[in-house]
N, C-alpha and C positions, 0 to 999 in steps of 0.2 A: 178476610178479603178487605182489600183497601180500595177506596172510591176517590176519584179526583173530581172535585166538585166547584164550580163557579157559582157564587150566589149574586142574585141581584135584589136587593133590598127595596122596600117601598114600591113593589110592582102592584099593578091592578089587580092581579088575580095570583093566586098560588098555582104553579104548574111546573112539571119538569120537562126539559127538552134535551134529547141527547145532541152533543155536539163534539164531534171527532172522537179522541179518546177519553172525554170528560163529560160530566153531566152539568147542564146549566139549569138551576133552580131559581125560579121567580117567586119571591116570599112578600107578602104585604106587610110583614114586620118590620119596623124601623130598626137601623143599626145603632141602637142606643142602649147602653147597659147590658149587652148580651142578649137583648131580646131576639135578634134575629137567629143568634145561635140556638138558643132553646127552641123556638118555632122550627128551625130546620131540622133539629133532632128529633121533634114530635112529627114532623112532615115525613121525614124518611122512615120512621117507625112504622106509620100508617101505611106507606108506599111498600115497603117490603114485608110488611105483617110481622115484625118482630117487636120486642120489648123495648123501651128507651135505653134501658141498661145495657143493651147490646152493642149501642153505637157510641162512639167516643171520638172526638175531633184529635187527631192526632198533630196537625199542622195547620196553623193558619186562623187561630182563634180570633185574631184581630184584623184578618184581610179577607178579600172577596174569594181568593183562591184558597180551597181547604183541601184536607186529605181527611176522610173520615173512615176509621176502621169498623166493620161489621163482624163482630165475634159471634160464633155458633156455640153456646154452651147449654 
């Protein structure tokens, strides 16, 4: 399953908000040295109750718009 995500770093609180055909995720982590990407994977793993290894950033590692792949193995 692939998810289209828009990340908003440096937010006041971590939260997920559906917006049209994508998810808007507000993260408290700063967009420095990949910290927000690591935090995003951790946040989504907790939200979907899966292991972090099942989530992978397919496109947009250095962009706010990302495509995340959720594999079920």
